[in-house]
Steps between C-alpha positions, in 0.01 A plus 500: 500500500734758370413870540583717200573867551530617145489879487530531875660843569639396836873558561688180575708489812733208561413328828733239646449141377342274758763310681514240774539121531135434420456714187566212263408220739206293377374489861488878519166649628351155568365352818570158640386306811794485744491120508531483123757779482732321736517196269621663181747770607875469573486711821195413714356764731626417853390811694253783489549874543260791562475873483680704772162652601362159577819393678443777748147381562624148561759631751233684700280186501227663289543232231611135507820400314488498122513121479172490697341763272586345160297208369646153504525518121555868406480614138839580355476790261809537272574871445473652154859625508677474841459438875374823654558686819259592771357849569308790362144583413366524146311821423224509245181704416145395439200680360219342708441518877302176550686281245857426411603380154859443618433294816305247297835407353766607761323354799335189378550145638355268235375150542689395190733712296587524133862459406629823350531448125494741212147546353336337805349685792233489754151587349596315185511121571690442179638164598787613726666273746333475836730519806423473873400786719297479822420151381804276474331203327212433261374219279181408311336178386475409131144628474601837657221473755709442810784735601721420803683806644741549791567812695870573557593304811569717804367814323381765749283804491660840562402475865687162539185279492553185290304476170300173481224345307260634762559837337399342161188346657402829658551688166292245297225387742456803729556787257470399131201267570333754736229670304494804723866566411508383137155506331649335192770233505817585311514329156772255614294397809194411287675347204283239332187647660561346840687638806860387520570230762779556750668203655758554781771236494730630777617825656660612173341298224150533351300405185262689286251280314306638203189346342645564155847496343685824574817464291584869529470518878871491585600755232206714621639487857806688386474849656241394762585670823496294815166644611318329214547157659609555853420760768641555851220325699666574832460877437185519285274281709461789742295675227308187396164442652543119485785540752430821682152609622360810338458654841878502540559640158233779539736767621740470208217461252341821625835674482508446126141559446351155475196349664471133597281437198794613280757261636610375149613841384672565831698178464610605156614839636719323749679326213345157510515446126585690182803673661704508180836657560428812304177565686626395839611848611404741775162660434335183373585264786522672840682215668775468246781565744418197705374267226729193476643454155758302293623790299857629510413837664246595760306832538625685807404865459287750311652847547238677269197374306637306204846491637621192690807306612565122485777309675634147451318193605722315744334165410530529127563167335759576233875491514778553246776244402729640777227421766400868548140545587314723255409778437826697489331838542375596844180655370290696253389858513203605295408866430162596360509747208194656340610506133754380248692829483579481875622147456729613205639775713582257774678271244700787359574631853634164613223466765389150399698176456273322253196570274344315209127488549289762315807675352426651162721363221504853356702599815773241406711760305486737801630232736775397253615860445546545875638150565869596494475768765243325715516229765284261291515275198206448268443205267203402280359177622197314358186628668281251676231584247588332168268756345470831677215617272215293373140584418248246630162508333170441698301287256189519729490873570156610623418719193336254251608693189863526617497138612389400149789693347774385741381141471569500127858362461552722192469802718764380745731406214452846353587661834821301513592577136443873551765521781844622392702292747829646381392849601380366834834331558697809414281753681416307819787256533798689359551237225524217755306182440343322208179578308266208566154381541424354848652162481743267694865615486756295311624225716161446664349150464196665339690719246418427134606700196230737382329553841687824566449635145127428467340818372794694644618673179420866464246478218228768524374418148423141605337642818276723291410206285388291802296788643340556152418124490320535831271766349633780720415797279655849527331815627432782262841660560674167443667545836353234723318174435137428601357209690250273320218695654638817334623665827862619518741219606675616821708263720662558830847402630484498880819475699675592823873530559585144555814540282658815363413419129122472574418868453719597199440157348129554512536835337715363223261212431208744486681705242575200279143373532355838407698487178281206393183677607446378858435780746672421825449657848788439740396506862748497789346409835599386840527130588169481687302638207692283253420180679143610548458525121676165452271329752184651335613406145487868394856512367572460124872519449763539768872546518680233706808281500582129474697356793625215279347442155373165609177303486540423876443863584146477626414851393605419148282190460213558727497802729412860444680515159248248374173630658325374811186329371700243299723438791198445724366249243829319509528498878151364553516248214228689312257541786526880495659775300486523124580219256811615305562429135673182392848658478479623854388160622804355322722744702342374823534140404866537421563702811353211703743262334776746565434506868409139560688261271796319672677503166716810434486421125124492496491828709732667246278396211201643675671829574619532141143442375368779722743745338411359157142605573611838626702568186172483307254652742714768679310568816819678603706726271881504563737770410867464600665207681823458693507862635751551784476701816776728639652319796675757719729377783771631725863461388560353839249216462646159429350191333292693248718608202514154338124512438556711185722249332266220607202691364300443821166644559498791742272321740726196499785722617274653773403152625866441586517802727611294800843449338558866405760678713676829534864514409735697720536867386 
């Protein structure tokens, strides 16, 4: 997944080549169970070491010795470049008070992890190699209905309490299956139409039994945070009415504005489920400072609204090849900023150590010009969105006349042909990327020649021809086309600032489509209003992104990008919703094979067929693929620079934050 920067005006600055014993080591950046690692290395790990800050706490008796805090079988993470040194706090900025797009990667203990490989990242499930995480062992039967999983032996919560299968039982039986907490079971927990069965084998081993083959279950678990399958029962049961009488909980419930009849929402507020790392921040969960976790850093302070400080977890389960407990850095310091310009000023003023989320590619030249005299390096890394600008079409929009037009495949093909992707690439992405229809990237098991070029040429004459074939006549001034009922044809593009290209991309698309006679109204709105329109089916065209151009992406094959009534029909096996046309039913059928078949070959065939259908029917319109994001990082930070030569996704780098370190000045 190479990023081209033809025509990029940025000034190149030579940064030091990555160096260190692990740069060219095939084990670099990968994780191994301690027991396994000891068997295939020349120099086994014979002792463990910890950060000076933790040593002091051990000496005062505040903490037990490191050997008692590490699991019996710690996870050995091989550094990207070299063994690091302890100390320092990473500074970064964020735009939202009640959410954090960085912590969802920096501070994330995952049940199973994905081995860092070029072209493969979390959100994409492109067949990457699964490696251990919180779980040290997993296996499945031939039918992919029974999965046996083992928690890392000796693993402890951040308060020192052992993690056991009772935490799994509590999560599944007392929380996920509790209708007052979760009114609808997660998709994985109801796979095959029946609730998953949990079987506890011992204090660390358990089984999940599904009523239907779930061949994609293990790959789907990549990126699952610990909370999705295990919760600290010893802590959370104080907020659970099956363990604590409501009368005892009443004072704290009233403190946060809940009555006894609203216990379920109160429980969610205290972090019982859904506490994804990005969302698990002060302001959303009032007890975050005391909540036991498995993450590398713990929340300890909130100096101002939106600002907070995290410090290392003394019970974190990873070590490096020298036996040093990770993370290397003592903590994280987040500063809330209100807009992009303030963030840029902090980057240029050397007031932040790392930024990559929501940085405009158009600012890349600015950062490069100032790189030599600054304290940071900047490199273009693949963005986690394979397509940063796509245009999903609502084929069931509420206006019957507009629905009739959007449902005609010729209209969607005309929209695609009318886009000048080269101009979009140059204007929005500085010449980076590749003009393409929304399709799997080369190297994906679902890639097939022709998918990314389907109706992707800039051919306004052909677009005019298709619109004429539909009978969309012109108005008297020959400026705009008319609907079949004779009224002016006007469409809306609704968007909110989910990615920087959404606004200018919508305006550019509107201009191109007006050239073929389609009047476009571009409407920017806040997130609440946007999702209200989506839920009501009142949207027509929207500007969005594609995490990974893959049929596994639920939004792509069945969620809001495909319209709710069809999805409802599929979820209820036709009992409700609206019956979709045959080609949509074929998408759902292949998606079911993709998720369920134990055969990787059969799953790949099904995924390829979904994109073959999309290449003809275009319910999403792609623009430019392989666009990078500026990754700005302190020149003092180690174990990062090699990411550029390895062509790693920016989020893949962020997920290795526990092995970053500050070099001595």
